[in-house]
C-alpha positions as CSV (number, residue, x, y, z in Angstrom):
1,M,22.8,4.6,-19.4
2,P,21.7,1.0,-18.5
3,R,19.0,-0.5,-20.7
4,E,16.2,-0.2,-17.1
5,Q,16.5,3.3,-16.6
6,F,17.1,4.1,-20.3
7,R,13.4,2.4,-20.5
8,R,12.0,4.1,-17.2
9,E,13.6,7.6,-18.3
10,V,11.4,6.9,-22.2
11,E,8.5,6.1,-20.1
12,K,8.5,9.0,-17.9
13,E,8.8,11.4,-20.6
14,L,5.8,9.5,-22.7
15,T,3.7,9.5,-19.6
16,G,4.4,11.9,-17.6
17,R,4.7,10.1,-14.4
18,E,7.7,8.4,-13.1
19,V,7.9,4.7,-12.7
20,E,9.5,2.6,-10.4
21,P,11.1,-0.3,-10.9
22,H,9.4,-3.8,-10.9
23,E,9.2,-7.4,-11.1
24,I,6.5,-9.9,-11.5
25,I,6.5,-12.1,-8.7
26,Y,4.5,-15.7,-9.1
27,F,3.6,-17.9,-6.6
28,K,0.9,-21.0,-6.2
29,L,-2.7,-20.7,-4.6
30,Y,-5.0,-23.6,-3.7
31,K,-8.1,-23.5,-5.4
32,S,-9.6,-23.1,-2.1
33,Q,-7.3,-20.0,-1.5
34,S,-8.2,-18.0,-4.7
35,P,-11.2,-16.1,-3.7
36,I,-10.3,-14.8,0.0
37,V,-6.9,-13.7,-1.8
38,E,-9.2,-11.9,-4.6
39,Q,-11.8,-11.1,-1.9
40,A,-9.3,-9.6,0.1
41,I,-7.8,-7.3,-3.3
42,E,-11.2,-6.3,-4.2
43,T,-11.8,-5.0,-0.7
44,A,-8.8,-3.1,-1.0
45,A,-9.2,-1.5,-4.3
46,L,-12.9,-1.0,-3.3
47,M,-11.0,1.2,0.1
48,L,-7.9,2.5,-1.6
49,G,-10.1,3.7,-5.1
50,S,-10.3,1.0,-8.2
51,D,-7.6,2.8,-10.1
52,K,-4.8,1.2,-7.9
53,S,-3.2,-2.1,-8.9
54,R,-3.5,-5.4,-7.8
55,G,0.1,-5.2,-6.5
56,Y,-0.6,-2.0,-4.8
57,C,-4.0,-3.3,-3.3
58,L,-1.6,-6.7,-1.9
59,E,0.8,-4.5,-0.7
60,M,-1.5,-2.4,1.5
61,I,-2.6,-5.5,2.6
62,C,0.7,-6.8,3.7
63,A,1.3,-3.4,5.5
64,D,-1.6,-3.8,7.5
65,F,-1.1,-7.2,8.6
66,L,2.4,-6.5,9.3
67,A,1.5,-3.6,11.5
68,G,-0.9,-5.6,13.9
69,A,1.6,-8.6,13.6
70,N,3.8,-5.8,15.1
71,L,1.6,-4.3,17.7
72,D,2.8,-6.6,20.7
73,N,6.8,-6.7,20.9
74,G,7.1,-6.3,17.1
75,N,9.4,-3.5,15.7
76,P,7.6,0.2,16.1
77,E,9.0,1.2,13.2
78,I,7.5,-1.2,10.8
79,L,3.7,0.2,12.8
80,L,4.7,3.4,12.6
81,Q,5.6,3.3,8.3
82,S,2.3,1.2,8.4
83,A,0.0,4.0,10.1
84,L,1.9,7.2,8.1
85,R,1.3,4.8,4.8
86,F,-2.8,4.7,5.3
87,F,-3.2,8.2,6.5
88,K,-1.8,8.9,3.2
89,F,-5.6,7.5,1.9
90,L,-7.6,9.6,4.4
91,P,-10.1,12.3,2.5
92,G,-9.0,15.4,3.7
93,E,-12.0,15.6,6.3
94,E,-11.1,12.6,7.5
95,R,-7.2,13.6,8.3
96,Q,-8.0,16.6,10.1
97,T,-10.1,14.5,12.4
98,F,-7.5,12.0,12.5
99,L,-4.8,14.2,13.4
100,H,-6.8,15.9,16.1
101,H,-7.5,12.9,17.7
102,V,-4.0,12.3,17.4
103,T,-2.9,15.8,19.4
104,E,-5.6,15.4,21.7
105,K,-4.7,12.6,23.4
106,A,-0.8,13.7,23.0
107,S,-1.4,16.5,25.3
């Protein structure tokens, strides 16, 4: 068994959670950019729940960007995947409201 797979299996056994393979990504931000990025991540954490990781919040920000960028003549599959991911974060009552609106518009 490869070392990384073994580590994930041990962590799963100890924590009871499935751990997705990950990597650390570094990139340079100018000091003028940092407050905007921090504010976006903090806002996403408020919307998604403060228990979500910064990486997860950044992923959702990127998914939102891709969904918006693909509205006109883009890849409809990316838009669909983004909408499905956001739908998962709606509380139960809002999910029902959303589904009501979608089915109403479809008929």
